[in-house]
PLY file of the C-alpha trace (Angstrom):
ply
format ascii 1.0
element vertex 468
property float x
property float y
property float z
element edge 467
property int vertex1
property int vertex2
end_header
-193.88 -68.24 -89.65
-196.72 -69.45 -92.22
-197.68 -70.03 -95.67
-197.97 -66.98 -97.77
-201.44 -66.85 -99.47
-199.21 -65.42 -102.25
-198.44 -68.78 -102.81
-201.52 -69.93 -102.60
-202.75 -67.69 -105.12
-200.38 -69.00 -107.45
-201.68 -72.40 -107.24
-205.07 -71.23 -107.27
-204.55 -69.14 -110.65
-202.57 -71.90 -112.15
-205.89 -73.10 -113.12
-208.47 -70.73 -113.03
-209.27 -71.03 -116.59
-210.01 -68.26 -118.75
-212.44 -65.25 -119.17
-213.44 -62.38 -120.01
-216.60 -59.69 -120.10
-219.44 -60.76 -122.31
-219.99 -57.01 -123.66
-219.03 -54.12 -125.58
-218.05 -53.63 -129.34
-215.93 -56.08 -131.56
-216.90 -58.95 -129.39
-216.55 -62.05 -131.36
-216.52 -64.80 -128.72
-216.69 -64.25 -124.59
-217.54 -66.58 -121.87
-217.57 -66.41 -118.00
-217.00 -69.01 -114.77
-217.44 -68.68 -111.01
-215.50 -71.38 -109.02
-216.13 -71.84 -105.58
-212.62 -72.82 -103.80
-211.88 -75.18 -100.72
-208.70 -75.58 -98.85
-209.24 -78.86 -97.06
-213.07 -79.67 -95.93
-213.63 -75.31 -95.56
-214.38 -73.10 -98.39
-212.23 -70.87 -98.59
-213.44 -67.50 -101.59
-214.42 -68.20 -105.23
-213.02 -67.13 -107.90
-214.63 -65.31 -111.11
-213.19 -65.80 -114.78
-213.91 -63.90 -117.76
-212.77 -63.67 -121.38
-213.44 -61.54 -124.98
-211.94 -62.74 -128.31
-211.39 -59.82 -130.54
-210.06 -60.03 -134.01
-206.71 -58.56 -133.05
-206.57 -61.12 -129.78
-208.29 -61.59 -125.95
-208.77 -60.06 -122.97
-208.64 -62.03 -119.39
-209.97 -61.06 -116.62
-209.40 -62.77 -113.46
-210.82 -62.00 -110.11
-209.87 -64.46 -106.65
-211.31 -63.56 -103.19
-210.13 -65.58 -100.17
-210.40 -65.52 -96.50
-208.11 -67.85 -94.31
-206.89 -67.19 -90.56
-203.43 -66.75 -89.43
-202.67 -67.17 -85.96
-206.21 -66.21 -85.21
-206.13 -63.27 -87.40
-208.64 -63.44 -90.39
-206.82 -62.43 -93.13
-209.51 -60.94 -96.43
-207.19 -61.26 -99.73
-208.52 -59.92 -103.45
-206.19 -60.91 -106.20
-207.30 -59.13 -109.97
-205.35 -59.90 -113.28
-206.24 -58.29 -116.34
-204.07 -59.52 -119.38
-204.48 -58.98 -123.24
-202.55 -61.02 -125.51
-202.66 -61.22 -129.24
-204.71 -63.74 -131.73
-201.99 -66.39 -130.83
-202.56 -66.21 -127.11
-198.89 -64.49 -126.48
-198.94 -62.12 -123.59
-199.03 -58.29 -124.82
-200.05 -56.24 -121.66
-201.18 -56.54 -118.09
-202.40 -55.12 -115.07
-202.44 -56.89 -111.25
-203.73 -56.36 -108.25
-203.27 -57.69 -104.89
-204.86 -56.21 -101.41
-205.52 -57.62 -97.93
-205.43 -55.76 -94.70
-203.22 -52.97 -94.96
-201.36 -54.71 -97.47
-201.60 -53.92 -101.39
-199.65 -54.66 -104.67
-200.15 -53.17 -107.96
-197.56 -53.86 -110.92
-198.36 -53.20 -114.63
-196.69 -54.88 -117.64
-195.82 -54.49 -121.37
-194.30 -56.77 -123.76
-191.69 -54.89 -126.04
-189.87 -56.84 -128.47
-188.27 -59.50 -126.37
-188.55 -57.67 -123.10
-190.80 -57.31 -120.57
-191.02 -54.38 -118.49
-192.51 -54.46 -115.05
-193.37 -51.45 -112.79
-194.60 -52.71 -109.48
-195.63 -50.52 -106.48
-193.64 -47.85 -105.83
-190.17 -49.48 -107.50
-188.50 -48.27 -110.64
-189.49 -50.21 -113.83
-187.80 -53.50 -113.79
-187.14 -55.54 -117.47
-187.70 -59.72 -117.63
-185.92 -60.68 -120.81
-187.88 -63.34 -122.99
-186.41 -66.01 -124.78
-189.18 -67.69 -127.37
-193.28 -66.86 -126.97
-194.37 -66.36 -123.43
-198.34 -66.99 -122.45
-199.94 -65.44 -119.74
-201.65 -68.25 -116.79
-205.44 -66.65 -117.51
-205.03 -68.27 -120.97
-203.61 -72.45 -120.44
-207.32 -73.58 -121.19
-207.28 -71.81 -124.30
-204.11 -73.21 -125.35
-204.79 -76.64 -124.56
-207.97 -76.79 -126.93
-206.18 -74.67 -129.34
-203.49 -77.74 -129.80
-206.47 -79.95 -130.34
-205.47 -81.97 -127.80
-204.83 -86.22 -128.17
-205.01 -88.48 -125.13
-201.35 -88.54 -123.67
-200.28 -85.86 -125.67
-197.48 -83.53 -123.59
-196.59 -80.11 -124.53
-194.49 -77.57 -122.83
-194.76 -73.69 -123.33
-193.42 -70.93 -120.86
-196.03 -68.60 -118.72
-195.71 -65.60 -116.83
-197.31 -65.97 -113.56
-197.75 -62.31 -112.19
-198.12 -63.84 -108.35
-194.58 -64.41 -108.94
-193.54 -62.03 -110.74
-191.27 -64.74 -113.21
-191.61 -66.64 -116.41
-191.94 -70.37 -115.38
-191.69 -73.65 -117.47
-195.05 -75.48 -117.65
-195.75 -79.09 -119.22
-199.61 -80.09 -119.54
-200.39 -83.75 -120.16
-203.86 -84.18 -121.92
-205.24 -87.02 -119.82
-208.23 -87.74 -122.21
-212.54 -87.24 -122.21
-214.15 -87.78 -119.09
-217.88 -87.13 -117.65
-217.85 -85.12 -114.49
-220.62 -84.26 -112.06
-221.27 -81.16 -110.32
-224.30 -81.15 -107.94
-226.61 -82.53 -110.88
-224.76 -81.12 -113.86
-223.15 -83.59 -115.63
-220.75 -82.19 -118.07
-217.88 -84.02 -120.91
-214.77 -82.71 -119.84
-210.89 -82.93 -120.73
-208.91 -83.85 -118.22
-205.18 -82.14 -117.89
-202.84 -82.40 -115.84
-200.41 -79.46 -115.39
-196.39 -79.57 -113.74
-195.22 -75.92 -112.71
-192.00 -76.68 -110.41
-192.91 -79.09 -108.34
-196.40 -78.76 -108.80
-198.82 -80.94 -109.96
-202.12 -79.79 -110.60
-205.21 -81.68 -112.50
-207.99 -79.66 -114.30
-211.15 -80.46 -115.91
-211.76 -78.10 -118.61
-215.08 -77.45 -120.82
-214.95 -77.44 -124.73
-214.14 -73.56 -124.62
-210.99 -74.34 -122.32
-212.82 -72.89 -119.29
-212.25 -74.51 -115.99
-215.55 -76.90 -114.63
-212.82 -78.33 -111.64
-209.41 -78.75 -110.12
-207.29 -80.01 -107.54
-204.10 -79.03 -106.49
-201.33 -79.07 -103.25
-202.11 -78.31 -100.35
-205.75 -79.95 -100.08
-206.77 -77.40 -102.09
-209.54 -77.79 -104.78
-211.76 -75.49 -106.98
-215.53 -76.20 -108.93
-217.25 -74.29 -110.76
-221.04 -73.14 -109.40
-223.72 -70.36 -109.61
-222.12 -66.54 -108.46
-224.91 -66.46 -105.62
-223.30 -69.92 -104.53
-219.47 -68.78 -104.69
-219.79 -65.80 -102.77
-222.13 -67.45 -99.81
-220.62 -67.08 -96.48
-218.34 -64.77 -97.24
-218.91 -63.03 -93.94
-217.71 -63.70 -90.10
-214.51 -65.08 -89.44
-212.00 -67.72 -91.19
-212.23 -70.95 -89.08
-209.18 -72.20 -91.35
-205.81 -71.51 -89.59
-202.69 -71.83 -92.08
-200.53 -72.23 -89.40
-202.16 -75.37 -87.60
-202.28 -76.74 -91.02
-198.92 -76.51 -92.28
-197.52 -77.65 -89.38
-195.34 -81.00 -88.67
-195.77 -82.35 -85.16
-192.86 -84.05 -83.52
-192.54 -86.23 -80.30
-189.21 -84.91 -79.06
-189.47 -81.69 -77.09
-186.99 -79.17 -77.33
-186.35 -76.39 -74.46
-183.48 -73.93 -75.98
-184.41 -74.59 -79.77
-181.96 -70.94 -80.61
-178.95 -72.99 -78.92
-179.02 -76.47 -80.86
-176.01 -75.88 -83.42
-176.11 -79.67 -84.52
-179.66 -82.02 -85.06
-179.54 -85.58 -87.16
-183.49 -85.02 -88.46
-185.15 -88.10 -90.49
-187.23 -87.12 -93.21
-190.56 -89.15 -94.47
-193.21 -88.54 -97.02
-190.69 -86.87 -99.64
-188.20 -88.41 -101.92
-184.76 -87.61 -101.47
-184.71 -86.12 -104.73
-187.78 -83.96 -104.23
-185.38 -80.81 -103.05
-181.89 -80.28 -103.23
-180.99 -81.64 -98.89
-177.87 -81.32 -99.26
-176.31 -77.60 -99.03
-173.45 -75.51 -96.96
-174.61 -76.76 -93.49
-177.19 -79.91 -94.25
-175.48 -83.37 -95.16
-177.38 -86.02 -96.42
-176.37 -89.56 -94.16
-179.00 -92.12 -95.97
-181.55 -92.06 -98.63
-183.63 -95.09 -97.09
-184.24 -93.97 -95.22
-183.88 -90.01 -95.48
-181.34 -88.65 -92.59
-179.87 -85.38 -92.47
-177.38 -83.72 -90.05
-177.62 -80.05 -90.31
-174.74 -78.36 -88.07
-174.24 -74.33 -87.34
-171.09 -72.84 -89.27
-169.56 -70.63 -87.64
-167.88 -67.46 -89.61
-163.81 -67.11 -89.61
-162.38 -64.49 -86.97
-160.19 -62.45 -89.68
-161.55 -59.48 -90.90
-163.93 -59.25 -94.22
-163.68 -55.94 -95.93
-167.02 -54.34 -97.56
-168.37 -54.43 -99.94
-167.49 -58.10 -100.41
-166.13 -58.87 -104.52
-167.57 -62.42 -104.67
-170.92 -64.36 -105.45
-171.90 -61.05 -107.41
-175.44 -62.25 -108.35
-176.42 -62.26 -104.39
-175.64 -58.54 -104.42
-178.26 -57.67 -107.40
-181.18 -56.26 -106.77
-185.19 -58.14 -107.60
-188.40 -57.35 -107.82
-188.45 -57.90 -103.98
-185.24 -57.52 -102.91
-184.67 -53.50 -104.09
-181.30 -52.79 -102.60
-180.60 -50.42 -105.44
-183.68 -47.89 -104.19
-181.94 -44.76 -102.25
-184.72 -45.29 -99.46
-183.47 -48.95 -98.54
-180.05 -47.64 -98.82
-180.80 -44.59 -96.32
-182.35 -47.46 -94.04
-179.14 -49.11 -94.17
-176.39 -46.69 -93.06
-179.57 -45.68 -90.25
-178.82 -49.35 -89.00
-175.12 -49.46 -89.66
-173.42 -45.92 -90.52
-170.82 -46.23 -92.68
-170.12 -50.34 -92.46
-166.42 -51.27 -92.90
-165.89 -55.40 -92.36
-168.75 -57.65 -92.86
-168.90 -60.40 -90.35
-169.95 -57.71 -87.49
-172.04 -55.40 -90.07
-174.16 -58.86 -90.60
-174.73 -59.63 -87.29
-175.87 -56.17 -86.45
-177.89 -56.35 -88.77
-179.70 -59.65 -87.71
-180.05 -57.57 -84.20
-181.31 -54.51 -85.60
-183.98 -56.23 -87.66
-185.00 -58.44 -85.07
-185.73 -54.75 -83.01
-187.25 -52.66 -85.31
-189.84 -55.08 -86.45
-193.17 -55.47 -85.54
-194.05 -59.37 -85.63
-197.34 -60.11 -87.33
-198.80 -62.72 -89.70
-199.02 -60.58 -92.71
-201.43 -62.22 -96.08
-198.85 -59.93 -98.48
-196.68 -59.98 -101.68
-192.82 -59.78 -99.55
-191.11 -56.98 -100.65
-188.54 -54.62 -98.66
-189.92 -51.80 -99.91
-193.15 -52.51 -98.56
-191.55 -53.57 -95.49
-190.15 -50.07 -94.96
-193.48 -48.27 -95.07
-194.94 -51.01 -92.86
-192.17 -51.97 -90.43
-193.60 -55.25 -89.67
-194.27 -58.08 -90.88
-193.57 -62.32 -90.87
-190.48 -64.17 -91.43
-191.37 -63.39 -94.85
-190.72 -59.80 -94.52
-188.17 -60.46 -92.38
-186.24 -61.89 -95.10
-186.50 -59.52 -97.75
-185.77 -56.61 -95.56
-182.86 -58.12 -94.35
-181.52 -59.15 -97.87
-182.21 -55.90 -99.17
-180.06 -54.00 -96.34
-177.37 -56.72 -96.45
-176.96 -56.25 -100.32
-177.11 -52.48 -100.04
-173.83 -52.38 -97.56
-172.48 -54.95 -99.61
-172.59 -58.32 -98.67
-173.66 -61.47 -100.57
-177.15 -62.41 -99.19
-179.56 -65.14 -100.19
-182.90 -66.02 -98.89
-183.70 -69.29 -97.68
-187.01 -71.41 -97.12
-188.13 -74.84 -95.23
-189.17 -75.63 -92.17
-188.40 -74.29 -88.23
-188.86 -75.77 -85.12
-190.98 -74.05 -82.30
-192.88 -75.30 -79.67
-193.15 -79.07 -80.32
-193.24 -78.82 -84.31
-191.89 -77.63 -87.40
-193.30 -74.56 -89.28
-193.19 -73.35 -92.38
-190.23 -70.64 -92.38
-187.98 -68.20 -94.29
-184.61 -66.58 -93.32
-181.58 -65.93 -94.76
-177.52 -66.90 -95.74
-175.15 -64.19 -96.33
-171.57 -64.95 -97.93
-169.06 -64.10 -95.42
-166.34 -66.53 -96.58
-168.90 -69.49 -96.61
-172.71 -69.35 -96.88
-173.62 -68.87 -93.12
-177.52 -69.30 -92.51
-178.75 -66.08 -89.96
-182.78 -65.60 -89.23
-183.60 -62.05 -88.40
-187.12 -63.25 -87.15
-185.85 -65.05 -84.34
-182.42 -62.80 -83.90
-180.12 -65.54 -84.74
-176.77 -65.15 -85.85
-175.62 -67.57 -87.31
-179.52 -69.46 -87.21
-179.88 -72.72 -84.92
-179.47 -76.44 -86.33
-182.85 -76.59 -86.33
-183.53 -75.05 -89.92
-184.70 -77.62 -92.52
-183.71 -76.30 -95.77
-185.86 -77.22 -98.87
-185.41 -74.13 -101.29
-183.91 -71.06 -101.78
-184.91 -67.96 -104.05
-187.78 -65.88 -104.08
-191.25 -65.90 -104.82
-191.19 -68.01 -107.75
-188.75 -70.76 -105.82
-190.01 -70.48 -102.29
-193.72 -71.59 -103.25
-192.22 -75.19 -104.77
-192.32 -75.91 -100.82
-196.18 -75.79 -100.76
-195.81 -79.47 -102.73
-194.42 -80.96 -99.16
-197.95 -79.70 -97.35
-199.36 -82.47 -95.79
-196.46 -85.30 -96.89
-193.89 -84.32 -94.74
-193.02 -86.26 -91.53
-189.96 -85.01 -89.42
-188.51 -86.97 -86.64
-185.85 -85.24 -84.68
-182.69 -87.90 -83.72
-180.49 -86.47 -81.74
-179.32 -82.97 -81.15
-176.82 -81.02 -79.56
0 1
1 2
2 3
3 4
4 5
5 6
6 7
7 8
8 9
9 10
10 11
11 12
12 13
13 14
14 15
15 16
16 17
17 18
18 19
19 20
20 21
21 22
22 23
23 24
24 25
25 26
26 27
27 28
28 29
29 30
30 31
31 32
32 33
33 34
34 35
35 36
36 37
37 38
38 39
39 40
40 41
41 42
42 43
43 44
44 45
45 46
46 47
47 48
48 49
49 50
50 51
51 52
52 53
53 54
54 55
55 56
56 57
57 58
58 59
59 60
60 61
61 62
62 63
63 64
64 65
65 66
66 67
67 68
68 69
69 70
70 71
71 72
72 73
73 74
74 75
75 76
76 77
77 78
78 79
79 80
80 81
81 82
82 83
83 84
84 85
85 86
86 87
87 88
88 89
89 90
90 91
91 92
92 93
93 94
94 95
95 96
96 97
97 98
98 99
99 100
100 101
101 102
102 103
103 104
104 105
105 106
106 107
107 108
108 109
109 110
110 111
111 112
112 113
113 114
114 115
115 116
116 117
117 118
118 119
119 120
120 121
121 122
122 123
123 124
124 125
125 126
126 127
127 128
128 129
129 130
130 131
131 132
132 133
133 134
134 135
135 136
136 137
137 138
138 139
139 140
140 141
141 142
142 143
143 144
144 145
145 146
146 147
147 148
148 149
149 150
150 151
151 152
152 153
153 154
154 155
155 156
156 157
157 158
158 159
159 160
160 161
161 162
162 163
163 164
164 165
165 166
166 167
167 168
168 169
169 170
170 171
171 172
172 173
173 174
174 175
175 176
176 177
177 178
178 179
179 180
180 181
181 182
182 183
183 184
184 185
185 186
186 187
187 188
188 189
189 190
190 191
191 192
192 193
193 194
194 195
195 196
196 197
197 198
198 199
199 200
200 201
201 202
202 203
203 204
204 205
205 206
206 207
207 208
208 209
209 210
210 211
211 212
212 213
213 214
214 215
215 216
216 217
217 218
218 219
219 220
220 221
221 222
222 223
223 224
224 225
225 226
226 227
227 228
228 229
229 230
230 231
231 232
232 233
233 234
234 235
235 236
236 237
237 238
238 239
239 240
240 241
241 242
242 243
243 244
244 245
245 246
246 247
247 248
248 249
249 250
250 251
251 252
252 253
253 254
254 255
255 256
256 257
257 258
258 259
259 260
260 261
261 262
262 263
263 264
264 265
265 266
266 267
267 268
268 269
269 270
270 271
271 272
272 273
273 274
274 275
275 276
276 277
277 278
278 279
279 280
280 281
281 282
282 283
283 284
284 285
285 286
286 287
287 288
288 289
289 290
290 291
291 292
292 293
293 294
294 295
295 296
296 297
297 298
298 299
299 300
300 301
301 302
302 303
303 304
304 305
305 306
306 307
307 308
308 309
309 310
310 311
311 312
312 313
313 314
314 315
315 316
316 317
317 318
318 319
319 320
320 321
321 322
322 323
323 324
324 325
325 326
326 327
327 328
328 329
329 330
330 331
331 332
332 333
333 334
334 335
335 336
336 337
337 338
338 339
339 340
340 341
341 342
342 343
343 344
344 345
345 346
346 347
347 348
348 349
349 350
350 351
351 352
352 353
353 354
354 355
355 356
356 357
357 358
358 359
359 360
360 361
361 362
362 363
363 364
364 365
365 366
366 367
367 368
368 369
369 370
370 371
371 372
372 373
373 374
374 375
375 376
376 377
377 378
378 379
379 380
380 381
381 382
382 383
383 384
384 385
385 386
386 387
387 388
388 389
389 390
390 391
391 392
392 393
393 394
394 395
395 396
396 397
397 398
398 399
399 400
400 401
401 402
402 403
403 404
404 405
405 406
406 407
407 408
408 409
409 410
410 411
411 412
412 413
413 414
414 415
415 416
416 417
417 418
418 419
419 420
420 421
421 422
422 423
423 424
424 425
425 426
426 427
427 428
428 429
429 430
430 431
431 432
432 433
433 434
434 435
435 436
436 437
437 438
438 439
439 440
440 441
441 442
442 443
443 444
444 445
445 446
446 447
447 448
448 449
449 450
450 451
451 452
452 453
453 454
454 455
455 456
456 457
457 458
458 459
459 460
460 461
461 462
462 463
463 464
464 465
465 466
466 467
């Protein structure tokens, strides 16, 4: 249970600026910027962004390096993206890589007509259908400058974010010119706000649309610096532990949280409309103050034959849940044999995944195929692996994300919901079928939706009013 570093990368990449190497034949314009990155008061890494402009388009090259601890284990992360656009900055092709400890992901993408064809890792190519022009994240600064912005003007566009493998809507508001001091230098900067999902990121851009500074949740900031200062302090262990930073302390001790079947919670720091608090097992009791009742639903007693014919959308494969992959299907049969009945299969699968996956804090892009390769991970790996196996067995399955109670605090967590006549929460990380009522759901879906809960870090407060 921890914040995935891929989510933090997603926030950072959003405003990392635009750039490309300044050499080579046919280059009409070039630029480069280095940013030192901080989370809270701790320097956690740096990024460098470069761009080349050619007669037929642009090439953007971004590198991000971070070092953060998870449960006392230092995680070093390196992410790189190279994208090529047309003269109008629309996406044409991309290469993306992510490396940490013993994990890596490489992906390529090419736009063909109204389709973006993505090849990620060892998975087969997947297609994203495009509606209208789509831009890379790295081109946002250039796009802003290209609009000849006026103060308080807003424009909307769609961008492809490789860190969540999705096309996402973005809204950019121009706040106007502002003097910005960084160290002993004063810049004439354009201040903008970029909204993506539930994030609002504030950026200061130079005359070329490259980032001078940015601030984004959760307590993340970057500012322009020299290459030497950006890379300073790269040796040694990370001091900032994400688990501790993102936990929400409570004043109630629950000695057997797995047995809690009903809980009444009071939520502060967020508004009722910020998330879909009402769900199949969460009921909003009041909005001022925001109070919720979480109940554990029980599966029905009647047998449910497999495969289940309803909720077909949650039987489909995706970039992270490759339930159609032959290796995933073979592993499902290894775990379940030839499953005939849904409730017993879903229950057995929770126990099996809980038992066979080694528990390890992991900075990675959660992917069922990657989990199959390493057979270890944290809650995110458990959730996508369970979802892939369950869908392969014909059980509609979601990934839920939110907060879970453990040892006197609520922590970021991911678990699953399975459709057994109704949606039932299950937790393969803790081996719970069904999952306890001390799971506070904030969102559901894959990386794009899960990243949204970072907006509550440092804001949300939780009180346990009652529990049974």
